[in-house]
C-alpha positions as a Python dict, from the first residue, in 0.01 Angstrom:
ca = {
    (1, 'X'): (0, 0, 0),
    (2, 'X'): (-40, -380, 36),
    (3, 'X'): (-54, -348, 421),
    (4, 'X'): (-320, -75, 394),
    (5, 'X'): (-534, -280, 165),
    (6, 'X'): (-538, -588, 393),
    (7, 'X'): (-565, -384, 714),
    (8, 'X'): (-948, -416, 692),
    (9, 'X'): (-1176, -708, 628),
    (10, 'X'): (-1375, -606, 312),
    (11, 'X'): (-1558, -817, 55),
    (12, 'X'): (-1296, -711, -209),
    (13, 'X'): (-1027, -865, 8),
    (14, 'X'): (-1194, -1207, -18),
    (15, 'X'): (-1220, -1176, -395),
    (16, 'X'): (-842, -1080, -427),
    (17, 'X'): (-747, -1358, -182),
    (18, 'X'): (-959, -1623, -370),
    (19, 'X'): (-797, -1513, -702),
    (20, 'X'): (-461, -1542, -541),
    (21, 'X'): (-540, -1898, -412),
    (22, 'X'): (-651, -1987, -768),
    (23, 'X'): (-336, -1862, -932),
    (24, 'X'): (-100, -2016, -674),
    (25, 'X'): (-293, -2353, -689),
    (26, 'X'): (-253, -2363, -1066),
    (27, 'X'): (110, -2266, -1068),
    (28, 'X'): (186, -2519, -783),
    (29, 'X'): (8, -2793, -986),
    (30, 'X'): (198, -2714, -1296),
    (31, 'X'): (526, -2724, -1111),
    (32, 'X'): (489, -3043, -906),
    (33, 'X'): (226, -3251, -1079),
    (34, 'X'): (334, -3600, -1212),
    (35, 'X'): (-7, -3753, -1268),
    (36, 'X'): (-156, -3831, -1618),
    (37, 'X'): (-407, -3562, -1727),
    (38, 'X'): (-713, -3791, -1721),
    (39, 'X'): (-1071, -3741, -1604),
    (40, 'X'): (-976, -3836, -1238),
    (41, 'X'): (-699, -3574, -1241),
    (42, 'X'): (-937, -3284, -1331),
    (43, 'X'): (-1215, -3396, -1100),
    (44, 'X'): (-975, -3443, -798),
    (45, 'X'): (-791, -3115, -850),
    (46, 'X'): (-1114, -2936, -923),
    (47, 'X'): (-1242, -3046, -577),
    (48, 'X'): (-905, -2958, -423),
    (49, 'X'): (-920, -2610, -579),
    (50, 'X'): (-1273, -2564, -435),
    (51, 'X'): (-1150, -2665, -90),
    (52, 'X'): (-854, -2436, -117),
    (53, 'X'): (-1074, -2137, -197),
    (54, 'X'): (-1320, -2248, 74),
    (55, 'X'): (-1046, -2248, 321),
    (56, 'X'): (-1019, -1874, 299),
    (57, 'X'): (-1376, -1833, 421),
    (58, 'X'): (-1340, -2111, 685),
    (59, 'X'): (-1027, -1935, 825),
    (60, 'X'): (-1198, -1598, 828),
    (61, 'X'): (-1490, -1753, 1024),
    (62, 'X'): (-1265, -1907, 1281),
    (63, 'X'): (-1054, -1595, 1323),
    (64, 'X'): (-1346, -1350, 1345),
    (65, 'X'): (-1561, -1574, 1566),
    (66, 'X'): (-1285, -1622, 1828),
    (67, 'X'): (-1125, -1281, 1789),
    (68, 'X'): (-787, -1423, 1705),
    (69, 'X'): (-680, -1109, 1529),
    (70, 'X'): (-818, -754, 1490),
    (71, 'X'): (-1048, -666, 1200),
    (72, 'X'): (-796, -737, 911),
    (73, 'X'): (-715, -1002, 656),
    (74, 'X'): (-341, -1044, 740),
    (75, 'X'): (-371, -1394, 878),
    (76, 'X'): (-551, -1528, 561),
    (77, 'X'): (-286, -1359, 341),
    (78, 'X'): (0, -1513, 535),
    (79, 'X'): (-172, -1857, 519),
    (80, 'X'): (-188, -1834, 142),
    (81, 'X'): (166, -1703, 102),
    (82, 'X'): (308, -1970, 329),
    (83, 'X'): (114, -2239, 138),
    (84, 'X'): (257, -2122, -176),
    (85, 'X'): (616, -2198, -53),
    (86, 'X'): (525, -2574, -25),
    (87, 'X'): (330, -2669, -334),
    (88, 'X'): (309, -3034, -244),
    (89, 'X'): (73, -2932, 35),
    (90, 'X'): (-190, -2879, -244),
    (91, 'X'): (-152, -3229, -407),
    (92, 'X'): (-79, -3462, -122),
    (93, 'X'): (-431, -3599, -92),
    (94, 'X'): (-424, -3733, 261),
    (95, 'X'): (-257, -3423, 416),
    (96, 'X'): (-458, -3178, 225),
    (97, 'X'): (-800, -3333, 320),
    (98, 'X'): (-695, -3394, 670),
    (99, 'X'): (-584, -3032, 716),
    (100, 'X'): (-919, -2897, 588),
    (101, 'X'): (-1115, -3128, 820),
    (102, 'X'): (-896, -3018, 1114),
    (103, 'X'): (-999, -2656, 1044),
    (104, 'X'): (-1358, -2766, 1126),
    (105, 'X'): (-1214, -2920, 1456),
    (106, 'X'): (-1026, -2602, 1537),
    (107, 'X'): (-1332, -2401, 1489),
    (108, 'X'): (-1499, -2592, 1774),
    (109, 'X'): (-1189, -2611, 1988),
    (110, 'X'): (-1118, -2243, 1986),
    (111, 'X'): (-1486, -2166, 2057),
    (112, 'X'): (-1455, -2341, 2390),
    (113, 'X'): (-1370, -2004, 2539),
    (114, 'X'): (-1745, -1933, 2553),
    (115, 'X'): (-1970, -2122, 2798),
    (116, 'X'): (-2228, -2224, 2535),
    (117, 'X'): (-2266, -2589, 2436),
    (118, 'X'): (-1936, -2700, 2587),
    (119, 'X'): (-1988, -3075, 2567),
    (120, 'X'): (-2114, -3057, 2210),
    (121, 'X'): (-1810, -2859, 2101),
    (122, 'X'): (-1570, -3103, 2279),
    (123, 'X'): (-1742, -3396, 2102),
    (124, 'X'): (-1746, -3223, 1757),
    (125, 'X'): (-1379, -3131, 1792),
    (126, 'X'): (-1281, -3478, 1872),
    (127, 'X'): (-1516, -3623, 1604),
    (128, 'X'): (-1347, -3412, 1338),
    (129, 'X'): (-996, -3502, 1463),
    (130, 'X'): (-1117, -3867, 1431),
    (131, 'X'): (-1214, -3820, 1066),
    (132, 'X'): (-895, -3628, 994),
    (133, 'X'): (-689, -3921, 1134),
    (134, 'X'): (-842, -4148, 878),
    (135, 'X'): (-666, -3949, 607),
    (136, 'X'): (-348, -3869, 795),
    (137, 'X'): (-285, -4078, 1101),
    (138, 'X'): (-70, -3816, 1290),
    (139, 'X'): (-364, -3577, 1306),
    (140, 'X'): (-469, -3757, 1621),
    (141, 'X'): (-199, -3555, 1803),
    (142, 'X'): (-458, -3268, 1790),
    (143, 'X'): (-632, -3441, 2077),
    (144, 'X'): (-354, -3285, 2284),
    (145, 'X'): (-482, -2944, 2166),
    (146, 'X'): (-838, -3034, 2254),
    (147, 'X'): (-742, -3138, 2620),
    (148, 'X'): (-526, -2826, 2644),
    (149, 'X'): (-833, -2619, 2557),
    (150, 'X'): (-1043, -2791, 2821),
    (151, 'X'): (-772, -2708, 3080),
    (152, 'X'): (-684, -2358, 2951),
    (153, 'X'): (-1060, -2249, 2920),
    (154, 'X'): (-1132, -2412, 3263),
    (155, 'X'): (-1393, -2663, 3136),
    (156, 'X'): (-1279, -2907, 3401),
    (157, 'X'): (-1543, -3176, 3446),
    (158, 'X'): (-1470, -3544, 3446),
    (159, 'X'): (-1728, -3590, 3161),
    (160, 'X'): (-1531, -3337, 2946),
    (161, 'X'): (-1227, -3566, 2968),
    (162, 'X'): (-1415, -3870, 2857),
    (163, 'X'): (-1614, -3704, 2568),
    (164, 'X'): (-1310, -3662, 2347),
    (165, 'X'): (-1241, -4033, 2357),
    (166, 'X'): (-1595, -4106, 2251),
    (167, 'X'): (-1589, -3845, 1981),
    (168, 'X'): (-1265, -3960, 1835),
    (169, 'X'): (-1357, -4323, 1834),
    (170, 'X'): (-1698, -4272, 1678),
    (171, 'X'): (-1573, -4211, 1316),
    (172, 'X'): (-1304, -4477, 1356),
    (173, 'X'): (-1564, -4741, 1464),
    (174, 'X'): (-1787, -4643, 1171),
    (175, 'X'): (-1520, -4679, 926),
    (176, 'X'): (-1411, -5014, 1068),
    (177, 'X'): (-1777, -5132, 1043),
    (178, 'X'): (-1806, -5018, 696),
    (179, 'X'): (-1492, -5190, 571),
    (180, 'X'): (-1575, -5502, 772),
    (181, 'X'): (-1905, -5519, 592),
    (182, 'X'): (-1716, -5520, 260),
    (183, 'X'): (-1450, -5752, 382),
    (184, 'X'): (-1174, -5496, 333),
    (185, 'X'): (-1012, -5479, 681),
    (186, 'X'): (-665, -5461, 520),
    (187, 'X'): (-752, -5109, 402),
    (188, 'X'): (-844, -5019, 760),
    (189, 'X'): (-514, -5160, 891),
    (190, 'X'): (-330, -4952, 624),
    (191, 'X'): (-487, -4638, 769),
    (192, 'X'): (-312, -4693, 1095),
    (193, 'X'): (40, -4753, 981),
    (194, 'X'): (272, -4557, 1216),
    (195, 'X'): (533, -4446, 975),
    (196, 'X'): (763, -4170, 1089),
    (197, 'X'): (1087, -3996, 988),
    (198, 'X'): (1276, -3749, 1203),
    (199, 'X'): (1524, -3678, 927),
    (200, 'X'): (1563, -3303, 853),
    (201, 'X'): (1811, -3324, 565),
    (202, 'X'): (1540, -3265, 300),
    (203, 'X'): (1477, -2913, 447),
    (204, 'X'): (1834, -2803, 352),
    (205, 'X'): (1741, -2826, -22),
    (206, 'X'): (1709, -2517, -232),
    (207, 'X'): (1332, -2584, -271),
    (208, 'X'): (1267, -2528, 100),
    (209, 'X'): (1559, -2359, 260),
    (210, 'X'): (1477, -1989, 192),
    (211, 'X'): (1108, -2026, 274),
    (212, 'X'): (1183, -2204, 592),
    (213, 'X'): (1447, -1958, 703),
    (214, 'X'): (1205, -1671, 637),
    (215, 'X'): (907, -1845, 818),
    (216, 'X'): (1125, -1959, 1104),
    (217, 'X'): (1289, -1625, 1166),
    (218, 'X'): (955, -1451, 1134),
    (219, 'X'): (807, -1688, 1394),
    (220, 'X'): (1101, -1637, 1639),
    (221, 'X'): (1083, -1258, 1600),
    (222, 'X'): (709, -1247, 1642),
    (223, 'X'): (664, -1484, 1933),
    (224, 'X'): (802, -1252, 2208),
    (225, 'X'): (620, -919, 2143),
    (226, 'X'): (289, -1081, 2059),
    (227, 'X'): (302, -1295, 2372),
    (228, 'X'): (392, -991, 2584),
    (229, 'X'): (108, -801, 2433),
    (230, 'X'): (-140, -1097, 2515),
    (231, 'X'): (-33, -1077, 2885),
    (232, 'X'): (-167, -723, 2892),
    (233, 'X'): (-492, -814, 2714),
    (234, 'X'): (-831, -936, 2855),
    (235, 'X'): (-842, -1283, 3024),
    (236, 'X'): (-1021, -1437, 2726),
    (237, 'X'): (-743, -1342, 2485),
    (238, 'X'): (-478, -1451, 2722),
    (239, 'X'): (-632, -1801, 2728),
    (240, 'X'): (-678, -1803, 2357),
    (241, 'X'): (-324, -1701, 2292),
    (242, 'X'): (-191, -1973, 2528),
    (243, 'X'): (-394, -2230, 2321),
    (244, 'X'): (-243, -2094, 1999),
    (245, 'X'): (105, -2142, 2131),
    (246, 'X'): (12, -2510, 2226),
    (247, 'X'): (-134, -2529, 1865),
    (248, 'X'): (210, -2432, 1714),
    (249, 'X'): (381, -2682, 1928),
    (250, 'X'): (152, -2976, 1838),
    (251, 'X'): (165, -2881, 1465),
    (252, 'X'): (557, -2861, 1480),
    (253, 'X'): (557, -3207, 1638),
    (254, 'X'): (334, -3348, 1365),
    (255, 'X'): (559, -3190, 1097),
    (256, 'X'): (868, -3343, 1256),
    (257, 'X'): (736, -3700, 1256),
    (258, 'X'): (589, -3681, 904),
    (259, 'X'): (748, -3938, 676),
    (260, 'X'): (712, -3772, 330),
    (261, 'X'): (936, -3465, 400),
    (262, 'X'): (819, -3299, 73),
    (263, 'X'): (690, -2987, 247),
    (264, 'X'): (329, -3113, 257),
    (265, 'X'): (367, -3212, 630),
    (266, 'X'): (420, -2849, 712),
    (267, 'X'): (60, -2765, 624),
    (268, 'X'): (-46, -2813, 981),
    (269, 'X'): (171, -2509, 1086),
    (270, 'X'): (14, -2272, 833),
    (271, 'X'): (-289, -2168, 1039),
    (272, 'X'): (-134, -2109, 1377),
    (273, 'X'): (172, -1933, 1222),
    (274, 'X'): (-54, -1705, 1006),
    (275, 'X'): (-237, -1595, 1310),
    (276, 'X'): (90, -1533, 1490),
    (277, 'X'): (229, -1328, 1203),
    (278, 'X'): (-95, -1122, 1173),
    (279, 'X'): (-78, -1040, 1544),
    (280, 'X'): (273, -933, 1500),
    (281, 'X'): (188, -688, 1227),
    (282, 'X'): (-65, -548, 1473),
    (283, 'X'): (203, -485, 1720),
    (284, 'X'): (431, -298, 1474),
    (285, 'X'): (377, 73, 1477),
    (286, 'X'): (599, 155, 1179),
    (287, 'X'): (398, 126, 860),
    (288, 'X'): (706, 91, 637),
    (289, 'X'): (808, -229, 844),
    (290, 'X'): (472, -387, 785),
    (291, 'X'): (505, -327, 415),
    (292, 'X'): (860, -455, 408),
    (293, 'X'): (758, -786, 575),
    (294, 'X'): (468, -841, 334),
    (295, 'X'): (678, -758, 32),
    (296, 'X'): (945, -991, 157),
    (297, 'X'): (692, -1272, 164),
    (298, 'X'): (575, -1187, -187),
    (299, 'X'): (930, -1186, -316),
    (300, 'X'): (992, -1529, -162),
    (301, 'X'): (677, -1649, -335),
    (302, 'X'): (792, -1530, -678),
    (303, 'X'): (1154, -1652, -629),
    (304, 'X'): (1008, -1997, -526),
    (305, 'X'): (865, -2053, -877),
    (306, 'X'): (1082, -1839, -1109),
}
């Protein structure tokens, strides 16, 4: 029933998904919030709620424009469900804003598969990564994804290897100039503190363990059949799928070095994993198995809060 409903991209799907984001955001806020309920709290979280709902439409645009899945809403559904397992991803300001900005970078990076406006896309992708890095420094690792896209989509031109550096440094230079004008360079230096933590002990807690096991097992089960299927697809999709695998790898690397270890650092994995899971459902021929997987994710969502 649920699989059948999300098996097509229809306007009603976006309404349901937006309502689901709204409910999950509020429940997550109630469960993890420790801030005073003042004017700033309502303005900030009102903006975050707007961005969370807007993410649904940005994701749909990226997925549809670059044919990352077939005509269904599974990827967006998985993105929302995985997000719900890690409620701190909604309230960690730097990580949340950085992730949204990075979606704008991914929009340009994945579109490099076409031959139109190649240099503009490369610059824009690096520019957005630069802005995201001002909010969460480890976002700069996504320059690896941009260079991988240049190689995978065969946009090999010496200028295309220089443009990302210029694009990335542009917002950095502008922020430095702005803070220099206000004699606030300490704030700029604080943006580039290279704090890291490779500890994994926090992930063994009850808050994360079940969700991580489900997501991890699903990823391991899905990666082989979906990759095998991509090898039989058109050349464009093969290249795009290769880029998605790199995307998962870079996102995992960022999650591992993250210092907070409160689940918010995993937000960077949500997009590539949701696309992977959606493609896995497309490979499955047994309808009951699709239903079982989706119900399992919903049950995990409910058990995570109650």
